[in-house]
MARZAFI-438665 format. One record per atom (N, C-alpha, C): residue in three letters; atom name; y, x, z. Coordinates in nm, 4 decimals, decimal comma. Layout:
N
  residuo  atomo        py        px        pz
      ALA     CA         Y         X         Z
...
# end
This chain:
112
  residuo  atomo        py        px        pz
      UNK      N   -0,3516    1,4867   -0,0323
      UNK     CA   -0,3702    1,3078   -0,0158
      UNK      C   -0,4807    1,2621    0,0210
      UNK      N   -0,4926    1,1883    0,1490
      UNK     CA   -0,6356    1,1547    0,2244
      UNK      C   -0,6210    1,0340    0,2250
      UNK      N   -0,7379    0,9588    0,1844
      UNK     CA   -0,6975    0,8025    0,2009
      UNK      C   -0,8184    0,7210    0,3234
      UNK      N   -0,8118    0,6426    0,4306
      UNK     CA   -0,8829    0,6366    0,4971
      UNK      C   -0,8703    0,4601    0,4786
      UNK      N   -0,9719    0,3924    0,4990
      UNK     CA   -0,9820    0,2648    0,4833
      UNK      C   -1,0681    0,1841    0,5507
      UNK      N   -1,0158    0,0612    0,6180
      UNK     CA   -1,1218    0,0152    0,7096
      UNK      C   -1,0808   -0,1394    0,6541
      UNK      N   -1,1870   -0,2365    0,7216
      UNK     CA   -1,1813   -0,3744    0,6753
      UNK      C   -1,2004   -0,4706    0,8290
      UNK      N   -1,1069   -0,5539    0,8762
      UNK     CA   -1,1382   -0,6240    0,9433
      UNK      C   -1,0818   -0,7642    0,9457
      UNK      N   -1,1946   -0,8702    0,9430
      UNK     CA   -1,1414   -1,0191    0,9072
      UNK      C   -1,0906   -1,0104    0,8063
      UNK      N   -1,1233   -1,0048    0,6934
      UNK     CA   -1,1190   -1,0336    0,5450
      UNK      C   -0,9882   -0,9161    0,5147
      UNK      N   -0,9271   -0,8608    0,5639
      UNK     CA   -0,8038   -0,7698    0,5895
      UNK      C   -0,8243   -0,5869    0,5552
      UNK      N   -0,8016   -0,5958    0,4430
      UNK     CA   -0,8401   -0,3997    0,4060
      UNK      C   -0,7116   -0,3148    0,4072
      UNK      N   -0,7323   -0,2322    0,4916
      UNK     CA   -0,6392   -0,1601    0,5751
      UNK      C   -0,6253   -0,0362    0,5155
      UNK      N   -0,5348    0,0276    0,4820
      UNK     CA   -0,5755    0,2189    0,4026
      UNK      C   -0,4586    0,2527    0,4590
      UNK      N   -0,4802    0,3829    0,5330
      UNK     CA   -0,3937    0,4628    0,5716
      UNK      C   -0,4107    0,5644    0,4483
      UNK      N   -0,2463    0,6328    0,4482
      UNK     CA   -0,2532    0,7387    0,3536
      UNK      C   -0,1608    0,8442    0,4055
      UNK      N   -0,2133    0,9457    0,4232
      UNK     CA   -0,1917    1,1063    0,4804
      UNK      C   -0,1267    1,1875    0,3612
      UNK      N   -0,0448    1,2593    0,3504
      UNK     CA    0,0116    1,3457    0,2865
      UNK      C    0,0951    1,3326    0,1594
      UNK      N    0,0791    1,3485    0,0482
      UNK     CA    0,1665    1,3205   -0,0919
      UNK      C    0,0923    1,2190   -0,1624
      UNK      N    0,1587    1,1411   -0,2484
      UNK     CA    0,0996    1,0763   -0,3728
      UNK      C    0,2291    1,1248   -0,4508
      UNK      N    0,1618    1,1840   -0,5831
      UNK     CA    0,2603    1,2178   -0,6688
      UNK      C    0,1752    1,2520   -0,7820
      UNK      N    0,2197    1,3044   -0,8941
      UNK     CA    0,1760    1,2729   -1,0433
      UNK      C    0,0273    1,3232   -1,0625
      UNK      N    0,0139    1,4376   -0,9391
      UNK     CA   -0,1581    1,5054   -0,9564
      UNK      C   -0,2437    1,4544   -0,9177
      UNK      N   -0,2267    1,3295   -0,8315
      UNK     CA   -0,3151    1,2657   -0,7551
      UNK      C   -0,2680    1,0940   -0,7606
      UNK      N   -0,1773    1,0627   -0,8048
      UNK     CA   -0,1252    0,9406   -0,8188
      UNK      C   -0,2799    0,8595   -0,8771
      UNK      N   -0,3319    0,8417   -0,9756
      UNK     CA   -0,4427    0,8062   -1,0063
      UNK      C   -0,5737    0,7962   -0,9278
      UNK      N   -0,5993    0,8777   -0,8391
      UNK     CA   -0,7044    0,8960   -0,7370
      UNK      C   -0,6500    0,8206   -0,6048
      UNK      N   -0,5325    0,7836   -0,5735
      UNK     CA   -0,4968    0,7250   -0,5124
      UNK      C   -0,5017    0,5879   -0,5301
      UNK      N   -0,4522    0,5292   -0,6440
      UNK     CA   -0,5031    0,4235   -0,7234
      UNK      C   -0,6203    0,3765   -0,7034
      UNK      N   -0,6988    0,4249   -0,7565
      UNK     CA   -0,8818    0,4269   -0,7783
      UNK      C   -0,9028    0,4125   -0,6275
      UNK      N   -0,8691    0,5010   -0,5225
      UNK     CA   -0,9322    0,4835   -0,4177
      UNK      C   -0,8784    0,3592   -0,3217
      UNK      N   -0,7818    0,2844   -0,3849
      UNK     CA   -0,7576    0,1303   -0,3111
      UNK      C   -0,7930    0,0715   -0,3631
      UNK      N   -0,8331    0,0838   -0,5284
      UNK     CA   -0,8612   -0,0163   -0,5953
      UNK      C   -1,0366   -0,0850   -0,5300
      UNK      N   -1,0854    0,0263   -0,5450
      UNK     CA   -1,2469    0,0491   -0,5418
      UNK      C   -1,2772    0,0043   -0,4015
      UNK      N   -1,1841    0,0008   -0,2680
      UNK     CA   -1,2080   -0,0228   -0,1515
      UNK      C   -1,2228   -0,1923   -0,1334
      UNK      N   -1,0847   -0,2219   -0,2648
      UNK     CA   -1,0687   -0,3914   -0,2271
      UNK      C   -1,1732   -0,4589   -0,2585
      UNK      N   -1,2467   -0,5763   -0,1503
      UNK     CA   -1,3529   -0,6443   -0,1989
      UNK      C   -1,3372   -0,7684   -0,2511
      UNK      N   -1,3929   -0,8371   -0,3256
      UNK     CA   -1,3230   -0,9853   -0,3725
      UNK      C   -1,2845   -1,0736   -0,2511
      UNK      N   -1,3756   -1,0697   -0,1525
      UNK     CA   -1,3538   -1,1428   -0,0430
      UNK      C   -1,2246   -1,0967    0,0065
      UNK      N   -1,1874   -0,9884    0,0304
      UNK     CA   -1,0597   -0,9626    0,1172
      UNK      C   -0,9063   -1,0726    0,0734
      UNK      N   -0,8535   -1,1017    0,1605
      UNK     CA   -0,7702   -1,1981    0,1476
      UNK      C   -0,6077   -1,1508    0,1503
      UNK      N   -0,6138   -1,0392    0,2120
      UNK     CA   -0,4980   -0,9131    0,1969
      UNK      C   -0,5643   -0,7777    0,2069
      UNK      N   -0,4185   -0,6937    0,1545
      UNK     CA   -0,4390   -0,5440    0,1497
      UNK      C   -0,3205   -0,4995    0,2432
      UNK      N   -0,3122   -0,4050    0,3195
      UNK     CA   -0,1961   -0,3492    0,3340
      UNK      C   -0,2186   -0,1765    0,3974
      UNK      N   -0,1535   -0,1094    0,2849
      UNK     CA   -0,1267    0,0287    0,3161
      UNK      C   -0,0300    0,0655    0,4120
      UNK      N   -0,1049    0,1691    0,5078
      UNK     CA   -0,0135    0,1819    0,6136
      UNK      C    0,0362    0,3496    0,5294
      UNK      N    0,1731    0,3832    0,5645
      UNK     CA    0,2213    0,5106    0,4637
      UNK      C    0,2847    0,5984    0,6427
      UNK      N    0,2457    0,5669    0,7147
      UNK     CA    0,3041    0,6337    0,8055
      UNK      C    0,3036    0,7880    0,8269
      UNK      N    0,1559    0,8254    0,7675
      UNK     CA    0,1596    0,9727    0,7663
      UNK      C    0,1827    1,0060    0,6238
      UNK      N    0,2276    0,9097    0,5325
      UNK     CA    0,2989    0,9604    0,3537
      UNK      C    0,3920    1,0549    0,4097
      UNK      N    0,4116    1,1606    0,3344
      UNK     CA    0,5276    1,2722    0,3427
      UNK      C    0,6170    1,2562    0,2382
      UNK      N    0,5550    1,2168    0,0882
      UNK     CA    0,6563    1,1964   -0,0107
      UNK      C    0,5996    1,1509   -0,1240
      UNK      N    0,6250    1,0598   -0,2289
      UNK     CA    0,5795    0,9514   -0,3522
      UNK      C    0,6600    0,9704   -0,4194
      UNK      N    0,6001    1,0112   -0,5467
      UNK     CA    0,6908    1,0651   -0,6570
      UNK      C    0,6787    0,8864   -0,7535
      UNK      N    0,7640    0,8871   -0,8697
      UNK     CA    0,7416    0,7764   -0,9621
      UNK      C    0,6020    0,7401   -0,9802
      UNK      N    0,5420    0,8400   -1,0436
      UNK     CA    0,3860    0,7954   -1,0776
      UNK      C    0,3323    0,7555   -0,9078
      UNK      N    0,3529    0,7971   -0,7656
      UNK     CA    0,2924    0,7049   -0,6808
      UNK      C    0,3281    0,5635   -0,6683
      UNK      N    0,4669    0,5465   -0,7096
      UNK     CA    0,5199    0,4224   -0,6900
      UNK      C    0,4481    0,3322   -0,8136
      UNK      N    0,4000    0,3648   -0,8975
      UNK     CA    0,3601    0,3181   -1,0466
      UNK      C    0,2436    0,2957   -0,9834
      UNK      N    0,1844    0,3247   -0,8984
      UNK     CA    0,0123    0,3426   -0,8136
      UNK      C    0,0210    0,1920   -0,7553
      UNK      N    0,1419    0,1988   -0,6912
      UNK     CA    0,1217    0,1023   -0,5745
      UNK      C    0,1637   -0,0475   -0,6292
      UNK      N    0,2442   -0,0216   -0,7705
      UNK     CA    0,2534   -0,1345   -0,8280
      UNK      C    0,1836   -0,1935   -0,9039
      UNK      N    0,0895   -0,1157   -0,9529
      UNK     CA   -0,0617   -0,1474   -1,0257
      UNK      C   -0,1584   -0,2355   -0,9091
      UNK      N   -0,1333   -0,1665   -0,7704
      UNK     CA   -0,2335   -0,2128   -0,6645
      UNK      C   -0,1641   -0,3630   -0,6600
      UNK      N   -0,0602   -0,3756   -0,6266
      UNK     CA   -0,0019   -0,5065   -0,6255
      UNK      C   -0,0134   -0,6155   -0,7416
      UNK      N   -0,0172   -0,5401   -0,8438
      UNK     CA   -0,0381   -0,6839   -0,9494
      UNK      C   -0,1988   -0,7013   -0,9843
      UNK      N   -0,2707   -0,6196   -0,9108
      UNK     CA   -0,3961   -0,6600   -0,9318
      UNK      C   -0,4465   -0,7673   -0,8076
      UNK      N   -0,3770   -0,7259   -0,7214
      UNK     CA   -0,3697   -0,8590   -0,5587
      UNK      C   -0,3221   -0,9663   -0,6145
      UNK      N   -0,2145   -0,9641   -0,6592
      UNK     CA   -0,0843   -1,1100   -0,7196
      UNK      C   -0,2360   -1,1743   -0,7912
      UNK      N   -0,2726   -1,1151   -0,9103
      UNK     CA   -0,3523   -1,1911   -1,0136
      UNK      C   -0,4934   -1,2643   -0,9504
      UNK      N   -0,5180   -1,1966   -0,8170
      UNK     CA   -0,6103   -1,2708   -0,7175
      UNK      C   -0,6185   -1,3806   -0,6256
      UNK      N   -0,4612   -1,3708   -0,6035
      UNK     CA   -0,4254   -1,4768   -0,5211
      UNK      C   -0,4219   -1,3791   -0,3710
      UNK      N   -0,4129   -1,2737   -0,3673
      UNK     CA   -0,4132   -1,2071   -0,2231
      UNK      C   -0,3066   -1,1511   -0,1726
      UNK      N   -0,2559   -1,0937   -0,0523
      UNK     CA   -0,1657   -1,0794   -0,0117
      UNK      C   -0,1841   -0,9225    0,0080
      UNK      N   -0,0210   -0,8427   -0,0086
      UNK     CA   -0,0528   -0,7271   -0,0383
      UNK      C    0,1047   -0,6932    0,0570
      UNK      N    0,0918   -0,5933    0,1517
      UNK     CA    0,1740   -0,5596    0,2468
      UNK      C    0,1764   -0,3685    0,2758
      UNK      N    0,2933   -0,3263    0,2714
      UNK     CA    0,3026   -0,2244    0,3061
      UNK      C    0,3799   -0,1721    0,4334
      UNK      N    0,3119   -0,0782    0,5475
      UNK     CA    0,4045   -0,0951    0,6278
      UNK      C    0,3947    0,0722    0,6617
      UNK      N    0,5084    0,1113    0,8304
      UNK     CA    0,5398    0,2346    0,8763
      UNK      C    0,5876    0,3338    0,7632
      UNK      N    0,6601    0,3039    0,6906
      UNK     CA    0,7284    0,4175    0,5917
      UNK      C    0,8250    0,4639    0,6851
      UNK      N    0,8303    0,6197    0,6607
      UNK     CA    0,9793    0,6797    0,7411
      UNK      C    1,0751    0,6397    0,6454
      UNK      N    1,1650    0,6682    0,6774
      UNK     CA    1,2897    0,6454    0,6441
      UNK      C    1,3326    0,6773    0,4988
      UNK      N    1,2956    0,8149    0,4696
      UNK     CA    1,2519    0,9094    0,3537
      UNK      C    1,1952    0,8264    0,2475
      UNK      N    1,0442    0,7985    0,2953
      UNK     CA    0,9967    0,6878    0,2034
      UNK      C    1,0432    0,5612    0,1933
      UNK      N    1,1014    0,4870    0,2721
      UNK     CA    1,1717    0,3581    0,2578
      UNK      C    1,2550    0,3598    0,1707
      UNK      N    1,3472    0,4638    0,1832
      UNK     CA    1,4661    0,4699    0,0588
      UNK      C    1,4255    0,4948   -0,0712
      UNK      N    1,3239    0,5611   -0,0660
      UNK     CA    1,2142    0,5707   -0,2177
      UNK      C    1,2111    0,4095   -0,2787
      UNK      N    1,1783    0,3594   -0,1978
      UNK     CA    1,1237    0,2301   -0,2058
      UNK      C    1,2543    0,1003   -0,2544
      UNK      N    1,3393    0,1425   -0,2010
      UNK     CA    1,4747    0,0643   -0,2158
      UNK      C    1,5443    0,0906   -0,3225
      UNK      N    1,5675    0,2145   -0,3455
      UNK     CA    1,6303    0,2804   -0,4672
      UNK      C    1,5587    0,2359   -0,6125
      UNK      N    1,4043    0,2030   -0,5599
      UNK     CA    1,3518    0,1713   -0,6942
      UNK      C    1,3427    0,0258   -0,7189
      UNK      N    1,3984   -0,0151   -0,6167
      UNK     CA    1,3903   -0,2078   -0,5831
      UNK      C    1,2523   -0,2654   -0,5555
      UNK      N    1,1417   -0,1413   -0,5013
      UNK     CA    1,0338   -0,1962   -0,5327
      UNK      C    0,9923   -0,2964   -0,4124
      UNK      N    1,1059   -0,2654   -0,2975
      UNK     CA    1,1280   -0,3604   -0,1671
      UNK      C    1,1532   -0,4968   -0,1908
      UNK      N    1,1865   -0,5133   -0,2872
      UNK     CA    1,2378   -0,6540   -0,3738
      UNK      C    1,0928   -0,7357   -0,4149
      UNK      N    0,9785   -0,6594   -0,4467
      UNK     CA    0,8869   -0,7291   -0,4956
      UNK      C    0,7664   -0,6859   -0,4190
      UNK      N    0,7455   -0,6089   -0,3381
      UNK     CA    0,6572   -0,5892   -0,1851
      UNK      C    0,7225   -0,5846   -0,0686
      UNK      N    0,6265   -0,6682   -0,0313
      UNK     CA    0,6563   -0,6926    0,1266
      UNK      C    0,6353   -0,5532    0,2231
      UNK      N    0,7530   -0,5134    0,2792
      UNK     CA    0,6983   -0,4061    0,3336
      UNK      C    0,7726   -0,4106    0,5205
      UNK      N    0,6574   -0,3843    0,5952
      UNK     CA    0,7056   -0,4461    0,7566
      UNK      C    0,6986   -0,2757    0,8080
      UNK      N    0,7762   -0,2968    0,9327
      UNK     CA    0,7942   -0,1877    1,0376
      UNK      C    0,6467   -0,1098    1,0769
      UNK      N    0,5752   -0,2054    1,1169
      UNK     CA    0,4825   -0,2026    1,1888
      UNK      C    0,3365   -0,2283    1,1377
      UNK      N    0,2075   -0,2002    1,1870
      UNK     CA    0,1088   -0,2049    1,1381
      UNK      C    0,0718   -0,3479    1,1816
      UNK      N    0,1198   -0,3982    1,2924
      UNK     CA    0,0887   -0,5460    1,3577
      UNK      C    0,1484   -0,6369    1,2883
      UNK      N    0,3056   -0,6039    1,2309
      UNK     CA    0,3540   -0,6974    1,1499
      UNK      C    0,3529   -0,7297    1,0579
      UNK      N    0,2377   -0,6386    0,9861
      UNK     CA    0,1919   -0,6201    0,8064
      UNK      C    0,0954   -0,7173    0,8526
      UNK      N    0,0033   -0,6847    0,9223
      UNK     CA   -0,1124   -0,7713    0,9664
      UNK      C   -0,1165   -0,9218    0,9794
      UNK      N   -0,0114   -0,9448    1,0629
      UNK     CA    0,0359   -1,0947    1,0961
      UNK      C    0,1168   -1,1846    0,9798
      UNK      N    0,1552   -1,1225    0,8750
      UNK     CA    0,2064   -1,1526    0,7036
      UNK      C    0,0865   -1,1478    0,6920
      UNK      N   -0,0333   -1,0736    0,6744
      UNK     CA   -0,1534   -1,1118    0,5697
      UNK      C   -0,2257   -1,1862    0,6762
      UNK      N   -0,2527   -1,2217    0,7950
      UNK     CA   -0,2766   -1,3416    0,8220
      UNK      C   -0,2563   -1,4915    0,8326
      UNK      N   -0,1146   -1,4856    0,7769
      UNK     CA   -0,0462   -1,6396    0,7521
      UNK      C   -0,0887   -1,6902    0,6421
# end
């Protein structure tokens, strides 16, 4: 797993490449949490290059979402493959986390 972050106009974007599973979920969560700045009004995680996510990975995403919710910051996921999207739908996470088909749509949500 590899996480690359960038910040633009108060929005943190993180791109994840590879797998997020029990062996690296805490590393993934820590990479996102430490990248978040107090001035960020929103955070987007781009899962375009994510090939697998386990329940431990889902938990890490949920913990990031809870952290942002407590700060009144917006959170979105984008570019999920059909397989990854299905995992989020089966777990019900698509009901509590905003998911968008593209980066542009996620950023538009975060900027609104």
